C-alpha positions, 0 to 999 in steps of 0.5 A: 851715476857714472858713465863708462865706454862702451867698448870702442863704440862712443857711447856711454853707458851707465855703471848700473845697468837694468835687469829686466829678466823676471817682467813677464814671470815674476813681475807684471808688465805695470811693474816693469814700466815702474822699474823703468821709470824709475831707473831712468829717473836716476840716470841709468841709460843702459837696459838689458833683455834678450828673447828667451826672457822672461827666467826661468825660461820656458814657452810659455813667457818666451819674449814677454820681457821684450814685448813689456819693454816695447809697450813702455817705449810705446807708452813713453817715447823714451826709447832715444834716452836708452841704450837696449841691449838684446841678445839671440839665444844659442842651441837648446831651448825646444821652444825657441825656432822649433827647437833648431835655435843655434847662432847662424845667419837664418836664426839671427835674422830671425831673431833679430825681427822678431826682437824688433817687433816685440821691442817696437823700436825700429833698431838694437843698440847693442846686440849680444850673442847669448852662448855659445853654439859649442858649448860653455862653462857658464850656467853651472857647467863649470866642472864638467867642461871638456872643449872638443870642437872641429876648430876650423868649423867653428871659425867658419860660423864666426866668420858668418855670424859676423858677416850677418852683423855686418849686414844688420849693422848696414841695414839699421836693425842693429848699431853694435854687436857683444857676446855672452858667456863666452870664453877667452878663446872664443873671444880672441878669435872674434876680435882677430877676425872682426880686425881680418876681415874689417867686419862688427868689432864684439863690443862687450861680452856678458859673463856672469860675476859675483863675490861668489862667481869670479872666473872672469879673473884673470885671464879675462880680466886681462882679454877685456882690458888689453882689448877695450871688450868690457865685462857686463856682469850679470848675475852680481847677487848670484841669484839673489843667493848673497841677500841671505834669504836663501840661507837654512833652506828658506825659499821665500814665497814669490823668489827666484829659486821657488820657480826651479823645478830642479833646484838651484845649483848654487845651493852648495855647503860651500856657498851658504858658508861663503854668503854668511861669511860675507855678510859677517865682513858686511855687518862689520863695516855697518854694511848692506850686504846687497850693496856691498857686493854690488859695489864691489862689482862696480869698481871692477877695474874690466866692468863696464856695466854691473846688470842689477836685477829687482822684483821689488822697487825696494830692491831696485832702489837699493841696488841702484843706490850701490853706486854711491857706495866706497868700500873702504881698503880693510873691506876689500882686504876682508873680501879677498879673504873670504875669496881665498876660503871659498874661491869657487863655492859653487 
């Protein structure tokens, strides 16, 4: 396994991060425990979860993933071997705190207490803000994203949040803080305010990034490198689309897309063409397409960790094995050509 610094925290996290969001919906507690056992044995020391998981989210699965991690901690005693990341939900989910969940002092305190109880631990290593109160172009909202907000009001909220996080650090309930689904403007505001006020510095930013979704480049790339706030890449296989399993309308039993009531916004003509072309590149170079896609993310200079997810042990093993895959200059050149032909396929 390879390890990289988590911002300026002094922690070193595995380049492969174990994503957990399927546990409690697509995976059972037993399967979640088996995944954690295996990943830890392979040197994966970084697990990522959130209060709103399992996914696709609904009221009945809220918090189930954290609870599964908690029973594993209790059973194995391995809490001190894991750098654990979780998140507080932003606005929009009617079943979270009565539909009044926003990222502010009261909600963060309530969310942390709930997560700690479910996780059966007394601290969270990296506590992340799942998405901004003001909106975001993440979650397939890029095409209609039009920022329109009270700038001073947002800054005041940022200061309240940073002060709240500072209190939680001092209480020992969290160790560090991070962002998720944030923009370049937002990231720089958080960093500036923390420096000016002597408040916790955001260690990382967890945004979507894959061969099919490279909006992190170029602006956030520059921010990540110059400000030591590396990317924790989520959905590096585009919810499994890059495997090719959803081509031609296929919906394998038990797969993520079979649980989406409204279909997937990723299922566009351009995205399907891009997947086919990436599969051709992998075949031409004797590579597994999923490992090629993950290896690409692993080697990006702005990536701190690559959050993999799996519903089967075979998938998990293949995904972790991507850490050993080396991409030749020709493979990278072929990937670049596909990206130019399909720059924003969904």
